[in-house]
C-alpha positions as CSV (number, residue, x, y, z in Angstrom):
1,X,30.2,4.9,10.8
2,X,29.2,2.1,9.0
3,X,28.3,0.4,12.4
4,X,24.8,1.4,14.7
5,X,23.9,-0.1,17.2
6,X,19.5,0.6,17.8
7,X,19.6,-0.1,22.1
8,X,16.5,-0.8,24.4
9,X,14.0,-0.9,21.9
10,X,10.6,-2.8,22.3
11,X,11.2,-4.6,19.3
12,X,7.8,-6.4,17.7
13,X,8.8,-9.0,15.2
14,X,7.3,-12.0,14.0
15,X,4.5,-12.2,16.6
16,X,6.5,-11.5,19.5
17,X,7.5,-8.5,21.8
18,X,10.5,-7.9,23.7
19,X,12.8,-4.9,24.9
20,X,16.5,-5.3,22.7
21,X,19.3,-4.4,20.6
22,X,19.4,-4.3,17.0
23,X,23.3,-4.2,15.5
24,X,23.4,-2.7,12.0
25,X,26.5,-2.8,9.6
26,X,26.4,-1.0,6.0
27,X,23.0,-1.9,4.9
28,X,22.5,-4.5,7.1
29,X,21.0,-6.2,10.3
30,X,23.9,-8.4,11.7
31,X,22.5,-8.9,15.2
32,X,18.9,-9.0,17.1
33,X,19.6,-9.5,20.8
34,X,17.2,-10.3,23.6
35,X,19.0,-8.1,25.9
36,X,21.9,-5.9,25.5
37,X,24.8,-5.7,22.8
38,X,28.1,-3.9,24.2
39,X,28.6,-0.8,22.0
40,X,32.0,-0.3,20.3
41,X,33.6,3.3,20.6
42,X,33.2,3.6,16.9
43,X,29.8,2.7,16.7
44,X,26.8,5.2,16.5
45,X,24.7,4.5,18.8
46,X,20.5,5.4,19.1
47,X,19.3,5.0,22.5
48,X,15.5,3.8,21.6
49,X,14.3,3.9,24.9
50,X,10.2,4.1,25.6
51,X,10.3,3.6,21.8
52,X,9.1,0.4,19.6
53,X,10.6,-0.8,16.9
54,X,9.5,-2.6,14.2
55,X,10.4,-3.5,10.4
56,X,9.8,-0.7,7.3
57,X,6.3,-0.8,5.9
58,X,5.8,-2.4,2.6
59,X,3.0,-0.6,0.5
60,X,1.9,-3.1,-2.7
61,X,-0.5,-0.6,-3.8
62,X,0.6,2.9,-4.4
63,X,0.1,6.0,-7.3
64,X,2.9,8.4,-7.2
65,X,1.9,9.7,-10.5
66,X,5.1,10.2,-12.1
67,X,5.5,10.5,-14.9
68,X,2.7,12.9,-16.6
69,X,0.7,13.8,-13.6
70,X,2.9,15.7,-11.4
71,X,0.9,18.5,-10.8
72,X,-0.4,15.7,-8.4
73,X,2.5,14.4,-7.0
74,X,5.8,12.6,-8.3
75,X,8.4,10.2,-6.7
76,X,10.5,12.5,-4.8
77,X,7.4,14.0,-3.1
78,X,5.5,11.0,-1.9
79,X,8.6,8.6,-1.3
80,X,9.1,11.4,1.0
81,X,5.9,11.3,2.8
82,X,6.2,7.5,2.9
83,X,9.3,7.6,4.2
84,X,7.7,10.4,6.7
85,X,5.0,7.7,7.7
86,X,7.4,4.8,8.0
87,X,7.3,3.0,5.2
88,X,10.0,2.0,3.6
89,X,9.4,0.0,0.8
90,X,6.9,1.0,-1.9
91,X,5.6,-0.7,-5.2
92,X,3.9,1.9,-7.9
93,X,0.9,1.1,-10.6
94,X,1.3,1.4,-13.9
95,X,-1.8,3.9,-15.0
96,X,0.9,7.4,-15.0
97,X,0.7,8.8,-18.3
98,X,1.5,7.0,-20.4
99,X,0.1,4.3,-19.1
100,X,3.2,1.8,-18.2
101,X,2.5,-0.8,-21.3
102,X,6.1,-1.4,-22.9
103,X,9.7,-2.7,-21.0
104,X,10.9,0.7,-22.0
105,X,8.6,2.7,-20.3
106,X,8.5,0.0,-16.8
107,X,12.3,1.1,-17.3
108,X,12.1,4.7,-17.5
109,X,10.0,5.0,-14.1
110,X,13.1,2.2,-12.4
111,X,15.1,5.3,-13.6
112,X,13.4,8.3,-11.9
113,X,13.3,6.5,-8.5
114,X,17.2,5.7,-8.8
115,X,17.5,9.0,-8.4
116,X,14.4,10.6,-7.1
117,X,13.5,8.0,-4.3
118,X,13.9,8.7,-0.2
119,X,12.4,4.4,-0.2
120,X,13.0,1.5,-2.0
121,X,10.9,0.8,-5.1
122,X,9.4,-1.7,-7.4
123,X,6.8,-0.6,-10.4
124,X,4.1,-3.0,-11.8
125,X,4.0,-3.9,-15.5
126,X,0.5,-2.8,-16.9
127,X,-1.7,-5.2,-19.2
128,X,-4.2,-4.1,-21.7
129,X,-6.5,-5.5,-24.2
130,X,-3.5,-5.5,-26.8
131,X,0.0,-5.9,-25.2
132,X,0.2,-9.4,-23.7
133,X,3.6,-9.8,-25.3
134,X,5.3,-7.3,-23.4
135,X,3.4,-8.4,-20.9
136,X,5.1,-11.8,-21.2
137,X,8.7,-10.4,-21.3
138,X,8.5,-8.9,-17.5
139,X,11.4,-10.5,-15.4
140,X,9.7,-11.6,-11.8
141,X,13.3,-11.3,-10.1
142,X,12.9,-7.5,-10.3
143,X,9.5,-6.3,-10.6
144,X,7.0,-6.7,-7.8
145,X,4.1,-8.2,-10.4
146,X,1.6,-7.7,-13.6
147,X,-1.5,-5.0,-12.9
148,X,-4.8,-6.0,-14.4
149,X,-7.6,-3.0,-14.1
150,X,-10.5,-5.6,-14.1
151,X,-13.5,-2.2,-14.1
152,X,-12.7,1.3,-15.6
153,X,-9.4,2.8,-15.5
154,X,-7.0,5.5,-16.8
155,X,-6.3,5.0,-20.8
156,X,-6.1,2.1,-22.2
157,X,-6.3,-0.6,-19.1
158,X,-9.1,-1.7,-19.2
159,X,-8.9,-5.4,-19.6
160,X,-12.5,-6.5,-20.6
161,X,-11.8,-8.7,-23.2
162,X,-12.4,-12.2,-22.5
163,X,-10.1,-13.7,-24.7
164,X,-7.1,-11.8,-23.3
165,X,-7.3,-12.8,-19.5
166,X,-7.6,-16.2,-20.3
167,X,-4.4,-16.4,-22.3
168,X,-2.7,-13.6,-19.4
169,X,-4.2,-15.4,-16.5
170,X,-2.8,-18.9,-18.6
171,X,0.4,-17.7,-20.1
172,X,1.7,-15.1,-17.3
173,X,4.1,-16.7,-14.7
174,X,4.5,-14.1,-12.1
175,X,2.1,-12.3,-9.6
176,X,-1.1,-10.9,-11.4
177,X,-2.6,-8.0,-9.2
178,X,-6.3,-6.9,-9.9
179,X,-8.6,-4.1,-9.7
180,X,-11.8,-5.8,-9.5
181,X,-15.0,-4.0,-10.1
182,X,-17.4,-5.3,-13.0
183,X,-17.7,-2.1,-15.4
184,X,-21.5,-3.2,-16.6
185,X,-22.1,-3.3,-13.6
186,X,-20.7,0.1,-13.2
187,X,-22.1,1.4,-15.8
188,X,-25.7,0.6,-15.7
189,X,-25.7,1.6,-12.1
190,X,-24.8,5.3,-13.2
191,X,-27.1,5.5,-15.5
192,X,-29.8,4.9,-13.7
193,X,-28.4,7.6,-10.6
194,X,-28.0,10.2,-13.8
195,X,-31.6,9.2,-14.6
196,X,-32.5,10.2,-10.8
197,X,-30.1,13.0,-10.1
198,X,-29.0,14.5,-13.4
199,X,-25.6,15.8,-12.9
200,X,-26.3,16.3,-9.2
201,X,-25.8,12.6,-7.9
202,X,-24.9,13.2,-4.0
203,X,-21.5,11.2,-3.0
204,X,-23.0,9.2,-0.8
205,X,-24.2,7.1,-3.8
206,X,-20.9,6.8,-4.7
207,X,-20.9,2.8,-2.8
208,X,-24.6,2.0,-4.9
209,X,-23.2,2.7,-7.9
210,X,-19.8,1.2,-7.5
211,X,-21.5,-1.6,-5.9
212,X,-20.7,-4.3,-3.7
213,X,-22.0,-6.3,-6.1
214,X,-19.8,-5.2,-8.4
215,X,-16.8,-5.8,-7.0
216,X,-18.2,-9.5,-6.0
217,X,-18.8,-9.7,-9.8
218,X,-15.3,-9.1,-11.2
219,X,-13.5,-10.6,-8.1
220,X,-15.5,-13.7,-8.7
221,X,-14.4,-14.1,-11.7
222,X,-10.7,-13.0,-11.4
223,X,-10.4,-16.1,-8.9
224,X,-12.0,-18.3,-11.3
225,X,-9.6,-17.9,-13.7
226,X,-7.2,-18.0,-11.3
227,X,-7.7,-21.4,-9.9
228,X,-8.4,-22.5,-13.9
229,X,-5.0,-21.7,-14.3
230,X,-3.2,-22.2,-11.6
231,X,-2.4,-18.4,-11.5
232,X,-0.6,-16.8,-8.7
233,X,-3.4,-14.0,-8.2
234,X,-3.6,-10.8,-5.8
235,X,-6.7,-9.1,-5.4
236,X,-6.5,-5.4,-4.6
237,X,-8.5,-3.6,-1.9
238,X,-11.1,-4.7,-0.4
239,X,-14.5,-3.3,0.2
240,X,-17.4,-5.6,0.5
241,X,-18.2,-8.2,3.3
242,X,-19.4,-10.6,0.2
243,X,-16.0,-10.3,-1.4
244,X,-14.5,-12.6,1.6
245,X,-15.7,-16.3,0.7
246,X,-13.7,-15.8,-2.3
247,X,-10.4,-16.4,0.1
248,X,-9.1,-19.0,2.2
249,X,-8.0,-18.5,6.1
250,X,-4.3,-19.3,6.5
251,X,-0.5,-18.2,6.2
252,X,0.3,-16.2,3.1
253,X,3.2,-18.7,2.6
254,X,0.9,-21.4,1.6
255,X,-1.9,-19.4,-0.8
256,X,-1.7,-19.2,-4.6
257,X,-4.9,-16.6,-4.5
258,X,-3.9,-13.6,-1.7
259,X,-6.4,-10.4,-0.9
260,X,-5.5,-7.0,0.3
261,X,-7.4,-4.3,2.7
262,X,-6.4,-1.1,2.7
263,X,-6.7,1.8,5.2
264,X,-9.3,3.8,3.9
265,X,-11.7,0.1,4.0
266,X,-10.8,0.1,7.3
267,X,-10.8,3.2,8.7
268,X,-14.2,5.0,7.2
269,X,-17.8,4.1,6.0
270,X,-20.6,5.1,4.4
271,X,-21.9,7.4,7.0
272,X,-18.4,9.9,6.9
273,X,-19.4,11.1,3.5
274,X,-21.6,13.9,4.9
275,X,-18.3,15.1,6.5
276,X,-15.7,14.3,4.2
277,X,-17.6,14.1,0.7
278,X,-15.2,13.2,-2.4
279,X,-12.4,13.4,0.1
280,X,-13.4,10.4,0.7
281,X,-14.5,9.0,-2.9
282,X,-12.0,5.9,-4.1
283,X,-12.5,3.3,-6.5
284,X,-13.6,0.7,-5.1
285,X,-16.1,2.8,-3.0
286,X,-16.3,3.0,1.3
287,X,-18.9,1.4,1.7
288,X,-21.2,0.1,5.1
289,X,-20.1,0.2,8.7
290,X,-20.8,-4.0,8.2
291,X,-18.4,-3.9,5.7
292,X,-15.5,-2.1,7.2
293,X,-16.1,-4.3,10.5
294,X,-16.0,-7.3,8.0
295,X,-12.7,-6.5,6.4
296,X,-11.3,-5.9,10.2
297,X,-12.4,-9.0,11.1
298,X,-11.2,-11.0,7.9
299,X,-7.3,-9.4,8.5
300,X,-7.3,-10.5,11.8
301,X,-8.6,-14.0,11.3
302,X,-5.7,-14.2,8.2
303,X,-9.0,-14.4,5.8
304,X,-6.9,-11.3,4.5
305,X,-3.2,-11.2,3.6
306,X,-2.0,-7.6,3.4
307,X,-2.8,-4.2,4.3
308,X,-1.9,-1.4,1.3
309,X,-2.8,2.7,1.2
310,X,-3.8,2.8,-2.5
311,X,-2.3,6.2,-2.2
312,X,-3.7,7.9,-5.2
313,X,-3.4,12.1,-4.8
314,X,-5.5,14.0,-6.6
315,X,-5.0,18.3,-5.9
316,X,-7.9,20.0,-3.9
317,X,-9.3,21.8,-6.9
318,X,-9.7,18.6,-8.7
319,X,-11.4,17.1,-5.7
320,X,-13.6,20.0,-4.7
321,X,-16.0,19.3,-7.8
322,X,-19.3,17.4,-8.4
323,X,-19.7,13.6,-7.9
324,X,-19.0,13.2,-11.9
325,X,-16.2,15.5,-12.0
326,X,-14.0,14.9,-8.5
327,X,-11.6,12.1,-9.5
328,X,-11.6,8.8,-7.1
329,X,-8.3,8.4,-5.3
330,X,-6.3,9.9,-2.0
331,X,-3.0,10.3,-0.2
332,X,-2.5,8.2,2.7
333,X,1.0,6.7,2.9
334,X,2.2,9.6,5.5
335,X,-0.7,8.7,7.6
336,X,-1.0,5.0,7.2
337,X,1.1,3.1,10.1
338,X,-0.3,6.0,12.5
339,X,-4.1,5.2,11.6
340,X,-4.1,1.7,11.7
341,X,-2.1,2.1,15.5
342,X,-5.3,4.2,16.2
343,X,-7.1,0.7,15.7
344,X,-4.7,-0.8,18.5
345,X,-5.0,2.2,20.7
346,X,-9.0,1.3,20.3
347,X,-8.8,-2.8,20.8
348,X,-9.2,-3.3,17.7
349,X,-6.0,-5.2,16.0
350,X,-3.2,-6.1,18.3
351,X,0.3,-4.5,17.7
352,X,1.9,-7.8,16.6
353,X,-1.3,-8.5,13.3
354,X,-0.2,-5.0,12.3
355,X,3.1,-5.3,12.0
356,X,2.6,-9.1,10.1
357,X,0.1,-7.5,7.6
358,X,1.9,-4.5,6.6
359,X,5.5,-6.0,6.6
360,X,6.2,-9.6,7.3
361,X,2.8,-10.7,5.2
362,X,3.5,-8.0,2.3
363,X,7.0,-9.6,1.6
364,X,5.9,-13.3,1.8
365,X,3.4,-12.2,-0.6
366,X,5.5,-11.0,-3.5
367,X,8.5,-13.3,-2.1
368,X,10.6,-10.2,-1.6
369,X,14.3,-10.8,-1.1
370,X,15.5,-9.8,2.9
371,X,13.0,-7.1,3.9
372,X,10.0,-7.4,5.3
373,X,11.1,-8.7,9.1
374,X,14.3,-8.1,11.7
375,X,16.4,-10.6,11.0
376,X,20.4,-10.9,10.7
377,X,21.3,-10.5,7.0
378,X,18.3,-8.8,6.4
379,X,18.3,-5.0,5.1
380,X,17.9,-2.6,7.9
381,X,14.6,-0.9,6.9
382,X,13.5,0.1,10.4
383,X,11.0,2.4,11.9
384,X,11.3,3.8,15.4
385,X,7.7,4.5,16.8
386,X,6.4,6.7,20.0
387,X,2.9,5.1,20.6
388,X,2.0,7.7,23.1
389,X,3.3,11.2,21.0
390,X,0.4,12.7,20.3
391,X,-0.3,15.1,17.1
392,X,-2.9,16.4,15.3
393,X,-3.0,16.4,11.6
394,X,-2.9,19.9,10.1
395,X,-1.9,22.1,6.7
396,X,1.6,22.4,8.0
397,X,2.8,19.0,8.9
398,X,0.9,17.4,5.1
399,X,4.4,16.1,2.9
400,X,1.7,15.3,-0.2
401,X,2.2,17.4,-3.2
402,X,-1.4,17.8,-3.1
403,X,-1.3,19.5,0.2
404,X,-4.3,17.9,2.1
405,X,-5.1,14.5,4.1
406,X,-8.9,13.1,4.3
407,X,-7.1,12.7,8.0
408,X,-7.1,16.5,8.3
409,X,-7.3,17.8,11.8
410,X,-7.2,14.1,13.0
411,X,-5.8,13.8,16.2
412,X,-3.2,10.2,16.1
413,X,-2.1,9.2,19.1
414,X,1.2,7.6,17.8
415,X,4.3,9.2,16.0
416,X,7.2,8.0,13.5
417,X,10.2,9.4,15.5
418,X,12.9,7.5,13.3
419,X,13.0,5.8,10.1
420,X,16.3,4.0,8.5
421,X,15.9,2.9,5.0
422,X,19.5,0.1,4.0
423,X,20.8,1.1,7.3
424,X,20.7,4.8,6.9
425,X,19.3,7.0,8.9
426,X,17.0,8.7,6.9
427,X,14.2,10.7,8.8
428,X,14.6,11.8,12.4
429,X,12.1,14.0,14.7
430,X,10.5,15.3,11.3
431,X,13.7,16.0,9.7
432,X,15.0,14.3,6.5
433,X,18.3,13.1,6.7
434,X,19.5,11.5,3.2
435,X,17.6,12.2,0.2
436,X,18.0,8.9,-2.0
437,X,18.9,5.8,0.4
438,X,16.1,3.8,-1.8
439,X,17.2,0.5,-3.6
440,X,15.1,-1.3,-6.5
441,X,13.6,-4.0,-4.8
442,X,14.2,-7.8,-5.8
443,X,12.3,-11.2,-5.6
444,X,13.1,-14.4,-5.1
445,X,11.2,-16.2,-7.8
């Protein structure tokens, strides 16, 4: 059936909450009604009584590890986990193997996703110290942005040449997303802590090594370059309170310089290293409670514009190493929405703000065409959530290829029940109904 009717849902959309119906025809929403739409005999009807309906989440920062690192994850496995978590679109980073530094390698990733992705997709073009010509060939209509690592990275992706950065920020006409940590500061800290502890540096020292100072120094440089050249800049994974002074309050659509908060920086603090160890080793590091709380407030006040995951899985064996040998990153896409809904249950963030920062604002930030909202004429990317269906994360229900989660044994109070991708019912009560429902994202630029 091409026509589907979602009835009696509690719809959260555009800073409003109301009970209503949504009519889908093919890939698109054709009617949103504050009230009831009379169903026809040949329509498929979904009774959403007691469920909340939100737009499909858009995650602007994931690492799905394909090609080259598929022992950790791949587009098939991680897009499936994303779907179960209510994420219907993702933007994936270029530090795969080989690094995505040419247009040919970029298109190779799109070909993999076209066959294997459960959800909608886009891929960042990577920048290095020596591929500016390739970067400038990127089509802003069908590529989400250019990623610049202004701090340590995999392979040949640390851009630390100031001449190259000046050219990139002055000549690139599309969104530049930056990982901001100052490498010189980090290396000096590493040397000092190695002198103190040898090879047995405690994981609790991670936020002192990859310090707030390193983040601020790099973020402020990126913002300064963007202001100088009028660049469209998006600073990823803000992790420290001090960085917040670099960003302005207001609607994302009015800004040339935007920023992102990640779920782990909105959840964990340095007090959690004692229990979680290297499982919560991320770059940038999880820092103090005061940093976390300031980031939460910055999201609520529209200083920070979007919420993402920085989903970056590694195997259990890799993460079980000592400080210097355990890689940074962890899996999050399956649990991002329910984790943020815990902030709602705990009175830390309204439902409308969660939807704004994980759906609407991401679409606005990247100028994504016809997604991120429940609107007539938009793609029917929709999530039905039960806010009162508790469940516990355990090995049996973790969908990441790496098989673990930093939320292991945590009991969430909300559960994703149904997910529609481009009008297709792709996930229902734990079952996957459609494998390749995803489409390539396009951008209104």
